[in-house]
Structures are given as structure tokens and as C-alpha cells.
C-alpha positions as CSV (number, residue, x, y, z in Angstrom):
1,M,-22.2,64.5,-41.1
2,V,-22.1,67.9,-42.7
3,L,-23.9,69.8,-39.9
4,E,-21.5,68.4,-37.3
5,K,-18.4,69.5,-39.3
6,L,-19.9,72.9,-40.0
7,L,-20.5,73.5,-36.3
8,K,-17.1,72.3,-35.2
9,G,-15.3,74.6,-37.6
10,N,-17.6,77.7,-37.0
11,P,-19.0,77.5,-33.4
12,D,-20.5,81.1,-33.7
13,I,-22.3,80.6,-37.0
14,N,-26.0,81.1,-37.5
15,I,-27.5,78.5,-39.7
16,T,-30.8,77.3,-41.0
17,V,-31.4,73.6,-41.2
18,N,-34.2,71.4,-42.5
19,A,-36.0,69.2,-40.0
20,G,-34.5,66.0,-41.4
21,D,-30.9,67.2,-40.8
22,L,-31.8,68.4,-37.4
23,M,-33.4,65.1,-36.5
24,E,-30.3,63.2,-37.8
25,F,-28.0,65.5,-35.8
26,G,-30.1,65.0,-32.6
27,Q,-30.2,61.3,-33.1
28,S,-26.4,61.1,-33.5
29,I,-25.9,63.0,-30.3
30,A,-28.3,60.7,-28.5
31,N,-26.5,57.6,-29.8
32,Q,-23.1,59.0,-28.7
33,A,-24.4,59.7,-25.2
34,A,-26.1,56.3,-24.9
35,N,-22.9,54.5,-26.2
36,T,-20.8,56.4,-23.6
37,V,-23.1,55.5,-20.7
38,L,-23.4,51.9,-21.8
39,S,-19.6,51.5,-22.2
40,K,-19.2,52.5,-18.5
41,H,-21.6,49.8,-17.2
42,E,-19.8,46.8,-15.8
43,E,-22.4,44.3,-17.0
44,K,-23.9,43.9,-20.5
45,M,-27.0,46.0,-21.1
46,Y,-29.7,44.8,-23.5
47,S,-31.9,47.0,-25.7
48,R,-35.7,46.7,-25.7
49,N,-35.6,44.9,-29.0
50,E,-33.0,42.4,-27.8
51,V,-35.2,41.6,-24.8
52,I,-38.3,41.3,-26.9
53,E,-36.5,39.0,-29.3
54,K,-34.9,36.9,-26.4
55,F,-38.3,36.3,-24.7
56,K,-40.4,36.2,-27.9
57,I,-42.8,38.8,-26.5
58,C,-44.3,42.0,-28.0
59,S,-43.3,45.5,-26.9
60,A,-46.5,45.9,-24.9
61,T,-45.7,42.9,-22.8
62,L,-42.2,44.2,-22.1
63,W,-43.7,47.6,-21.1
64,R,-46.1,45.8,-18.8
65,W,-43.4,43.7,-17.2
66,D,-41.4,46.8,-16.6
67,K,-44.4,48.7,-15.2
68,I,-45.3,46.0,-12.7
69,G,-41.7,45.5,-11.7
70,L,-41.2,42.0,-13.2
71,I,-38.1,43.3,-14.9
72,Q,-36.1,46.4,-13.9
73,G,-35.0,48.6,-16.9
74,K,-32.8,51.6,-16.8
75,K,-33.5,54.7,-18.9
76,I,-30.4,56.0,-20.7
77,G,-31.2,59.1,-22.7
78,N,-34.6,58.5,-24.3
79,R,-34.1,54.7,-24.5
80,R,-34.6,51.9,-22.1
81,Y,-32.0,49.2,-21.4
82,Y,-32.1,46.0,-19.3
83,P,-29.0,44.7,-17.4
84,E,-27.9,41.1,-18.0
85,S,-28.6,40.3,-14.3
86,E,-32.3,41.0,-14.9
87,I,-32.3,38.8,-18.0
88,K,-30.6,36.0,-16.1
89,R,-33.0,36.4,-13.1
90,L,-36.0,36.0,-15.4
91,T,-34.6,33.0,-17.3
92,G,-33.5,31.4,-14.0
93,Q,-29.9,31.3,-15.0
94,K,-27.1,31.5,-12.4
95,G,-23.9,33.5,-12.6
96,G,-21.8,31.8,-15.2
97,E,-24.4,29.6,-16.9
98,K,-25.7,30.5,-20.4
């Protein structure tokens, strides 16, 4: 990304950016942070979309399940992820079964 390269080469520079570039830059930072945190977890973490697809539910249903404690999600950055143990608990799977 152009903005990232510019900032690394000139840390004291004053710049003007358009909103689209700023959003892209912010999103790349958020993605890097989320990937770093997720890589440190010992168990697989599922995104909201993966959980929605797995259970064939809508996003409102997943939100409600999380709200009432049926599934325990973890907020990483501005996103919500669900540990594999929670998915297995809801599907009734034991340790090594798939």
C-alpha cells in the first residue's frame, strides 16, 4: 500500500489522505492485529461468517445466541471470533470427533 510505504520511509511527514485510503490503511492495521492475536490462540477460532455458515443461521440469530450466553465469542479488535471448543459444544462433538 502506498500510504504504508510513505509512512515507513518518512515517519515525520505531514500528509493529506482521502477517506478511502485512510479506511484501507485502518483496515490493514486491524487485519494485521487480528491475525497476530489469532495466531497466538492454541485452538482454531471461527469468524462470525464461518459460524453463521456452519449452523445455517442468520447474523441476528448468532448475535442473540451470543447475547444470551448460548455461545461464547471473543472480541478481537472490532471483530468477534468463536473458539472451536464452543462450536464442538454446540454440535455435541467430543474432543477428536469431526
